[in-house]
C-alpha positions as CSV (number, residue, x, y, z in Angstrom):
1,M,53.8,-187.2,186.2
2,E,54.9,-191.2,185.1
3,T,58.1,-191.7,184.7
4,C,59.4,-194.2,181.5
5,Y,62.3,-196.2,181.4
6,S,63.5,-198.5,178.2
7,P,63.8,-201.9,178.8
8,Q,66.9,-202.4,176.9
9,K,70.3,-200.7,178.5
10,Y,71.1,-197.5,177.2
11,N,74.3,-197.5,175.0
12,V,76.5,-194.7,175.2
13,T,77.8,-194.1,171.6
14,S,81.5,-192.9,171.0
15,Y,79.9,-189.2,169.9
16,G,77.9,-188.8,172.8
17,A,81.3,-189.7,174.9
18,T,83.1,-187.3,172.9
19,I,80.5,-184.4,173.2
20,V,80.4,-185.2,177.3
21,A,84.1,-185.1,177.3
22,I,84.9,-181.8,175.4
23,I,81.9,-180.1,177.1
24,S,83.1,-181.0,180.6
25,L,86.8,-179.6,179.5
26,E,85.4,-176.4,178.8
27,V,82.6,-176.2,181.4
28,F,85.0,-177.2,184.4
29,A,87.5,-174.2,182.6
30,G,85.1,-171.5,182.7
31,M,83.8,-172.6,186.3
32,W,87.0,-172.4,187.7
33,I,87.7,-168.9,185.9
34,N,84.5,-167.2,187.2
35,A,84.4,-169.2,190.4
36,F,88.0,-167.3,190.8
37,I,86.4,-164.0,189.9
38,I,83.8,-164.5,192.3
39,C,85.7,-165.5,195.3
40,V,88.3,-162.2,194.7
41,L,85.2,-160.1,194.6
42,C,83.6,-161.5,197.4
43,I,86.9,-161.5,199.7
44,G,87.2,-157.6,198.8
45,W,83.8,-156.7,199.6
46,V,84.2,-158.6,202.9
47,K,87.1,-156.7,203.8
48,K,86.2,-153.0,202.2
49,R,82.4,-153.6,202.6
50,T,81.8,-151.9,199.5
51,L,81.6,-152.7,195.7
52,N,82.3,-150.1,193.4
53,S,79.4,-150.3,189.8
54,N,82.0,-152.0,187.9
55,E,83.1,-155.1,190.2
56,K,79.1,-155.2,191.0
57,I,78.3,-155.7,187.4
58,V,81.6,-158.2,186.9
59,L,80.6,-160.3,190.0
60,L,76.8,-160.8,189.2
61,L,78.2,-161.9,185.8
62,G,80.8,-164.0,187.2
63,C,77.9,-165.8,189.7
64,S,75.3,-166.0,186.1
65,R,77.9,-167.9,184.1
66,F,78.8,-170.6,186.8
67,C,75.3,-171.1,187.3
68,S,74.9,-171.3,183.5
69,F,78.2,-173.6,183.5
70,C,76.2,-176.0,186.3
71,F,73.2,-176.4,184.5
72,S,74.3,-176.8,181.0
73,W,77.2,-179.5,182.1
74,I,74.5,-181.6,183.9
75,F,71.8,-181.5,181.1
76,T,74.5,-182.4,178.7
77,F,76.0,-185.4,180.9
78,V,72.9,-186.6,181.9
79,S,71.3,-186.3,178.1
80,K,73.7,-187.9,176.7
81,I,75.1,-190.7,179.3
82,Y,71.7,-191.2,181.0
83,P,68.6,-189.6,178.6
84,Y,65.7,-191.6,180.4
85,C,66.5,-189.9,183.6
86,L,65.4,-186.4,182.3
87,L,61.4,-188.2,181.9
88,V,61.2,-188.2,185.4
89,H,59.3,-185.2,186.7
90,P,60.6,-182.0,186.7
91,I,63.9,-182.9,186.1
92,F,64.3,-181.6,182.4
93,P,61.8,-178.6,182.9
94,L,63.9,-177.3,185.8
95,L,67.1,-178.0,184.2
96,Q,66.5,-175.9,180.9
97,G,64.5,-173.4,183.3
98,G,67.3,-172.5,185.3
99,Y,69.8,-172.9,182.5
100,T,67.6,-169.9,180.3
101,V,67.7,-167.9,184.1
102,S,71.6,-168.0,184.1
103,N,72.1,-167.7,180.4
104,C,69.8,-164.6,180.2
105,C,70.6,-163.2,182.9
106,N,74.6,-163.7,181.1
107,L,73.6,-161.6,178.5
108,W,72.1,-158.8,179.8
109,V,74.7,-158.4,182.3
110,S,77.2,-158.6,179.6
111,V,75.0,-156.1,177.8
112,C,75.3,-153.7,181.3
113,L,78.9,-154.0,181.2
114,C,79.4,-152.7,178.0
115,G,76.9,-150.2,178.3
116,F,78.7,-149.1,181.7
117,Y,82.0,-148.8,180.1
118,C,80.6,-146.8,177.1
119,I,79.0,-144.4,179.6
120,K,82.0,-144.1,182.0
121,I,84.9,-143.7,179.3
122,A,83.2,-142.2,176.1
123,N,83.2,-138.8,175.8
124,F,80.2,-136.9,174.1
125,R,78.8,-133.3,175.0
126,N,75.4,-134.4,174.8
127,S,73.3,-132.9,177.7
128,F,71.6,-136.7,177.9
129,F,74.7,-138.3,178.0
130,I,76.6,-136.0,180.4
131,C,73.3,-136.9,182.4
132,L,73.8,-140.4,182.3
133,K,77.4,-140.4,183.0
134,V,76.7,-138.4,186.2
135,K,73.9,-141.0,187.0
136,I,75.3,-144.3,186.1
137,D,76.2,-145.3,189.4
138,K,73.1,-145.1,190.9
139,M,71.1,-146.8,187.9
140,V,73.5,-149.8,187.9
141,P,71.8,-151.7,191.0
142,W,68.0,-151.2,189.4
143,L,69.9,-152.5,185.8
144,L,71.1,-155.6,187.2
145,F,67.9,-156.1,189.2
146,G,66.0,-155.9,186.2
147,S,68.2,-157.8,184.5
148,L,67.5,-160.6,187.1
149,I,64.0,-160.3,186.9
150,C,63.4,-160.5,183.3
151,S,66.0,-163.3,183.3
152,M,63.5,-165.3,185.8
153,I,60.2,-164.5,183.7
154,M,62.1,-165.9,180.5
155,G,63.1,-169.1,183.0
156,I,59.3,-169.6,184.3
157,L,58.1,-169.4,180.7
158,V,60.6,-172.0,179.5
159,Y,59.7,-174.3,182.7
160,N,55.8,-173.7,181.9
161,T,56.2,-174.3,178.4
162,I,58.4,-177.5,178.7
163,D,56.1,-178.9,181.3
164,K,52.9,-178.6,179.6
165,A,54.7,-180.0,176.3
166,L,55.4,-183.2,178.6
167,C,52.1,-183.7,180.4
168,K,50.4,-183.7,177.1
169,N,53.0,-185.2,174.4
170,L,54.7,-188.0,176.6
171,N,54.4,-191.3,174.9
172,F,55.4,-194.1,177.4
173,T,55.5,-196.9,175.1
174,C,58.5,-195.5,173.0
175,L,62.0,-196.7,172.7
176,G,65.0,-194.9,171.1
177,D,65.7,-190.7,171.3
178,F,62.4,-190.1,173.3
179,W,63.1,-186.5,172.9
180,K,62.7,-186.7,169.0
181,E,59.9,-189.3,169.4
182,T,57.6,-187.8,172.3
183,I,57.5,-184.5,172.0
184,R,55.9,-182.3,169.2
185,I,58.2,-179.4,169.8
186,E,56.7,-177.4,166.9
187,E,53.1,-177.3,168.5
188,Y,54.9,-175.8,171.8
189,F,58.4,-174.1,171.3
190,Y,57.8,-171.7,168.0
191,L,56.3,-168.9,170.6
192,I,58.9,-169.6,173.6
193,N,61.7,-169.6,170.6
194,F,60.2,-166.0,168.9
195,V,60.3,-164.6,172.7
196,T,63.7,-165.9,173.4
197,G,65.3,-164.8,169.9
198,F,64.2,-161.3,170.3
199,S,65.3,-161.2,173.7
200,Y,68.8,-162.6,172.3
201,T,68.4,-159.3,169.5
202,T,67.2,-156.8,171.2
203,A,70.3,-157.5,173.8
204,F,72.7,-158.1,170.6
205,I,71.4,-154.1,169.4
206,A,72.0,-152.4,172.6
207,L,75.9,-154.2,172.5
208,I,76.4,-153.2,168.9
209,F,75.5,-149.8,169.9
210,S,77.4,-149.3,173.0
211,A,80.6,-150.8,171.6
212,L,80.0,-148.3,168.5
213,F,79.8,-145.4,170.3
214,L,82.7,-145.9,172.7
215,L,84.9,-147.1,169.6
216,F,84.0,-143.8,168.2
217,S,84.8,-141.8,171.2
218,L,88.1,-143.7,171.4
219,W,88.7,-143.3,168.2
220,R,88.5,-139.6,168.2
221,H,90.2,-138.8,171.1
222,K,93.1,-140.9,169.6
223,R,92.9,-139.0,166.5
224,N,92.9,-135.8,168.8
225,M,95.7,-137.2,170.5
226,Q,97.6,-137.4,167.4
227,T,96.9,-133.9,166.0
228,N,98.3,-132.4,169.4
229,S,101.1,-134.8,169.5
230,M,100.2,-136.5,172.7
231,D,102.7,-138.5,174.6
232,S,102.6,-142.2,173.6
233,P,101.7,-144.0,176.5
234,S,98.4,-142.6,176.1
235,M,98.1,-143.4,172.8
236,E,98.8,-146.7,173.3
237,A,96.4,-147.1,175.8
238,H,93.6,-146.0,174.0
239,I,94.5,-148.4,171.2
240,R,94.8,-151.2,173.3
241,A,91.3,-150.3,174.5
242,M,89.9,-150.3,171.2
243,K,91.5,-153.5,170.2
244,S,90.0,-154.8,173.5
245,I,86.5,-153.6,172.7
246,L,86.7,-154.7,168.9
247,S,87.7,-158.3,170.3
248,F,84.6,-158.2,172.6
249,F,82.3,-157.5,170.2
250,I,83.6,-160.1,167.6
251,M,83.5,-162.9,170.3
252,Y,80.0,-161.8,171.7
253,S,78.8,-161.5,167.6
254,I,80.0,-165.3,167.3
255,N,77.9,-166.2,170.5
256,F,74.8,-164.4,169.2
257,V,74.8,-166.2,165.7
258,S,75.5,-169.7,168.0
259,L,72.4,-168.8,170.3
260,I,70.3,-168.1,167.3
261,L,71.4,-171.3,165.7
262,S,70.6,-173.2,168.5
263,L,67.1,-171.9,168.5
264,V,66.8,-172.5,164.4
265,Y,68.2,-176.4,165.0
266,S,66.0,-177.1,168.2
267,T,63.5,-178.7,165.9
268,T,65.9,-180.6,163.0
269,Y,68.2,-182.4,165.2
270,S,71.3,-181.6,163.0
271,N,74.2,-183.3,165.6
272,H,76.8,-181.9,163.7
273,V,75.5,-178.1,164.1
274,T,74.3,-178.5,167.7
275,F,77.7,-179.8,168.6
276,L,79.5,-176.9,167.1
277,V,76.6,-174.4,168.9
278,Y,77.7,-176.2,172.0
279,L,81.6,-175.9,171.7
280,I,80.6,-172.0,171.0
281,Q,78.1,-171.0,173.7
282,H,80.4,-172.9,176.2
283,A,83.9,-171.4,175.0
284,Y,82.5,-168.0,175.1
285,P,81.6,-167.0,178.7
286,G,85.2,-168.5,179.9
287,V,87.4,-167.0,177.6
288,H,85.5,-163.3,177.7
289,S,86.1,-163.9,181.8
290,L,89.8,-164.5,180.9
291,F,89.7,-161.1,179.5
292,L,87.8,-159.2,182.1
293,I,90.6,-160.7,184.8
294,F,93.6,-159.3,182.6
295,S,91.4,-155.9,182.4
296,N,90.8,-155.3,186.0
297,P,94.1,-154.7,187.8
298,K,93.0,-156.5,191.1
299,L,92.1,-159.3,189.6
300,E,94.9,-159.9,187.7
301,K,97.4,-158.8,190.2
302,T,95.6,-161.7,192.4
303,L,95.9,-163.9,189.7
304,L,99.6,-163.5,189.2
305,R,100.5,-163.5,192.6
306,I,98.7,-167.5,192.8
307,L,100.3,-168.7,189.6
308,S,103.8,-167.1,191.1
309,C,103.1,-169.0,194.4
310,L,102.2,-172.3,192.5
311,K,105.2,-171.9,190.2
312,H,107.2,-171.4,193.5
313,K,105.6,-174.5,195.2
314,V,106.4,-177.0,192.1
315,C,109.8,-175.5,191.7
316,R,110.7,-176.4,195.2
317,R,109.5,-179.8,194.9
């Protein structure tokens, strides 16, 4: 495909520079958090030569979020600072395809993690649920593999759709915002937006059921402990677990709304709404990863040990 360069020098607006600066802060914070998770789990994997099911899910989640941050930051930086570079084939389809793979993997692995906690922690006497509880550890690798395959299919679909739109609708004489002027999005992207929205909604529904089942089980167990006058530390642990699940559910719900808004406003170019959506989408993975660190004893101890070492070195200076 030909490339298009504006004969005029592209001027970076203050609005665009602000977006890049804020997104960069969120992205690099999220990348460091997820890189920490990946490093700690990989070091433990090398030492013990094995990972439990929870660590496998968290490791893949950290990897997908790290990749998602990378693709998202590159696209944001290039689109705001050097937008005409995206007309060099196949930079734009590759960035969007790679981001779709990592983002879909992030969403589905998050659902797998919530479902895993639900099956492991919840206590129901249903025979099907008991069977799942026994077999869940063997199912985890297949669930992760299925998440990767579905994410790759979505990424390939997005890549092919964008590539086809660029090939057929690129106007090489235009100036200004090339994406608004050169691609008739409504002709190509309604189907891909519908498929993506369906995938987001399915993942969200699965997470709702997992979270509600787990909350109900914990609440019922807490009520039984109150009735039997059980010890308060166990009661407090259950209350903390319920608060943690509820906070995760609220965060995921906000992220889901932002994902749907990103699809709705993908053809209307509402800058302020898009900026708000970007902020939420880049904040959620980092914040949730912090929750995972402080809910995992190994990750929490390693982080606290590193922070204490850094504090000791700073104080010595």
